[in-house]
C-alpha positions in Angstrom: -10.9 45.3 -34.7 -7.6 46.7 -33.7 -7.1 47.2 -30.0 -6.5 50.7 -28.8 -3.1 52.2 -28.0 -2.3 52.0 -24.3 -1.1 55.1 -22.5 0.4 55.3 -19.0 -0.3 58.7 -17.4 1.7 59.8 -14.3 0.7 63.0 -12.5 0.1 63.8 -8.8 -2.5 66.5 -9.4 -5.8 64.5 -9.1 -8.0 67.0 -11.0 -5.5 67.4 -13.9 -4.9 63.7 -14.0 -8.6 62.9 -14.2 -9.1 65.6 -16.9 -6.3 64.4 -19.1 -7.4 60.8 -18.6 -10.9 61.7 -19.8 -9.6 63.6 -22.9 -7.3 60.7 -23.9 -10.0 58.1 -23.4 -12.5 60.1 -25.4 -9.9 60.2 -28.2 -10.0 56.4 -28.2 -7.0 55.5 -26.1 -6.8 53.1 -23.2 -5.3 55.0 -20.2 -3.9 53.8 -16.9 -3.2 56.6 -14.4 -0.6 56.8 -11.6 -0.1 59.5 -8.9 3.4 58.7 -7.7 6.6 57.2 -8.8 6.3 54.4 -6.2 3.1 53.3 -8.0 5.0 53.1 -11.3 8.0 51.1 -10.1 6.3 47.7 -10.0 4.8 48.3 -13.4 8.3 48.7 -14.9 9.1 45.1 -13.9 6.2 43.7 -15.8 6.6 42.3 -19.3 3.7 44.2 -20.8 4.4 47.9 -21.3 2.4 50.8 -22.8 2.7 52.3 -26.2 3.4 55.7 -24.7 4.1 57.4 -21.3 2.9 60.8 -20.3 5.1 61.7 -17.4 5.1 64.7 -14.9 8.5 65.9 -13.7 7.3 67.0 -10.2 6.1 64.0 -8.2 5.9 63.6 -4.4 8.4 60.8 -4.1 10.5 59.7 -7.1 10.9 62.6 -9.6 10.1 62.3 -13.3 13.8 62.4 -14.2 14.5 59.3 -12.3 11.5 57.5 -13.7 12.5 58.5 -17.2 16.0 57.0 -16.6 14.4 53.8 -15.4 11.9 53.6 -18.3 14.7 54.3 -20.8 16.9 51.6 -19.3 14.2 49.0 -20.2 12.3 50.3 -23.2 12.3 52.7 -26.2 8.6 53.4 -25.7 7.9 57.1 -26.5 7.6 59.5 -23.6 6.0 62.9 -23.3 7.3 65.0 -20.4 5.1 67.6 -18.7 6.2 70.2 -16.1 4.8 73.2 -14.2 8.3 74.8 -14.3 8.4 76.5 -17.7 12.1 76.4 -18.0 14.4 75.5 -20.8 16.6 73.4 -18.5 13.6 71.0 -17.8 13.1 70.6 -21.5 16.8 70.1 -22.2 17.3 67.6 -19.4 14.2 65.7 -20.4 15.3 65.4 -24.0 18.8 64.5 -23.1 17.6 61.7 -20.9 15.5 60.3 -23.8 12.0 61.9 -23.8 10.4 62.5 -27.2 8.3 65.6 -26.5 7.7 68.2 -23.8 4.7 70.2 -22.6 4.9 73.1 -20.1 1.9 73.6 -17.7 -0.6 75.2 -18.1 -1.6 73.6 -21.4 -4.9 72.8 -23.0 -5.8 69.1 -22.7 -6.5 69.1 -26.4 -2.9 70.0 -27.1 -1.7 66.9 -25.3 -4.2 64.8 -27.3 -2.8 66.2 -30.6 0.8 65.6 -29.5 0.0 62.1 -28.4 -1.7 61.3 -31.7 1.2 62.6 -33.8 3.9 60.9 -31.7 2.0 57.5 -31.8 1.6 57.9 -35.6 5.3 58.6 -36.1 6.4 55.7 -33.9 3.9 53.0 -34.9 2.8 54.0 -38.4 4.8 51.1 -39.9 2.7 48.6 -38.0 -0.8 47.5 -39.2 -1.7 46.6 -35.6 -0.1 48.6 -32.8 1.4 46.4 -30.1 3.6 46.9 -27.1 7.2 45.6 -27.3 7.2 41.8 -27.1 9.6 38.9 -27.5 9.8 37.6 -31.1 11.4 34.7 -32.9 15.0 35.2 -34.0 15.3 36.8 -37.5 18.4 36.8 -39.7 18.8 40.2 -41.4 20.5 40.6 -44.7 21.0 44.3 -44.9 23.9 44.9 -42.5 26.0 48.0 -43.5 29.5 48.4 -42.2 30.4 51.8 -40.8 33.8 51.7 -39.2 33.7 49.0 -36.5 29.8 49.1 -36.5 27.3 47.0 -38.4 23.9 48.6 -38.9 20.6 46.9 -40.0 17.8 49.2 -41.0 15.3 46.3 -41.3 16.1 45.1 -37.8 16.8 48.6 -36.4 19.9 47.2 -34.8 23.5 48.4 -34.4 26.3 46.1 -33.2 30.1 46.3 -32.7 31.5 42.9 -33.3 28.9 40.6 -31.8 27.8 43.1 -29.1 24.5 44.9 -29.7 24.5 48.6 -28.9 21.3 49.8 -27.2 19.8 52.8 -28.9 16.6 54.8 -28.5 14.2 55.2 -31.4 15.4 58.7 -32.2 19.1 57.8 -31.8 18.6 55.1 -34.5 16.5 57.4 -36.7 19.3 60.0 -36.6 21.9 57.4 -37.5 19.8 56.3 -40.5 19.4 59.9 -41.6 23.2 60.4 -41.5 23.7 57.2 -43.5 21.3 58.4 -46.2 23.0 61.8 -46.4 26.7 60.9 -46.2 29.2 63.7 -46.9 26.4 66.3 -46.8 26.5 69.1 -44.3 23.1 68.9 -42.5 21.7 72.0 -40.8 20.3 71.5 -37.3 16.8 72.7 -38.4 16.7 70.1 -41.3 17.7 67.4 -38.8 15.0 68.6 -36.4 12.3 68.4 -39.0 13.5 65.0 -40.3 13.7 63.3 -36.9 11.0 65.1 -34.8 8.6 66.2 -37.5 7.4 69.6 -38.8 5.0 69.9 -35.9 7.8 69.8 -33.2 7.9 72.8 -30.9 11.2 73.4 -29.2 14.9 74.3 -29.6 17.3 72.8 -32.0 19.4 72.0 -28.9 17.5 68.7 -29.0 19.7 67.8 -32.0 22.9 68.5 -30.1 21.7 66.4 -27.2 20.8 63.5 -29.5 24.2 63.7 -31.2 25.9 63.8 -27.8 24.2 60.5 -26.8 25.1 58.8 -30.1 28.8 59.8 -29.7 28.8 58.5 -26.2 27.5 55.1 -27.3 29.3 55.0 -30.6 32.5 57.0 -30.2 34.0 55.7 -33.6 30.9 56.7 -35.7 32.4 59.1 -38.3 30.4 62.2 -37.5 31.8 65.8 -37.8 30.5 69.0 -36.3 30.0 71.8 -38.8 30.4 74.7 -36.5 27.6 77.2 -36.6 25.6 75.0 -38.9 25.1 71.4 -38.0 26.7 68.0 -38.6 28.2 65.8 -41.4 28.8 62.1 -41.6 32.0 61.4 -43.5 31.9 58.5 -45.9 33.7 55.3 -44.9 
């Protein structure tokens, strides 16, 4: 029998944390809860990581933004941000730092369960047995594609410049693949949003601009043009 997905839940509101934990466990997930950033820090140093984080922005010590940076520096595990401050700036900053979804309080616990289900399916649907990131034996990939100075392997989900690997998040790599498959086509932001985040995504197409900004910072020579007032186009190389 497949073991359940593991979720790490971080929220300092005891009642809400226990309610969300109960709903997620009833949905079949294994949940470990934390009430402060200081409780999370030692966990980040451990080799075993969860399949998904649910992370509150407002914490009593280390805020959620800093925890997100720390998590993203070590892992591409999907992250859902939650916040009591229903402001676009929270959503934008969270997405720019690498979160995969956002929920504003108050929300129904069932909504979180649905978002967790869909995000886990999109992230791990290729695997017959879900497992947290772990070290694997070296694999030689044969599908490298040259794009300017970069080599891209879809099978390995790797990008390198020369012999140097470029660290990308899951969505950064997904967007690069989407551009590769649609070279020389002007892609509307809404189409990109659906292709990368899914039709059920609720949020602004600003997430696309933030994702492109991160790719350009990591891969400044990637041949990507802005189609003003519309979206983006990858020029063939």
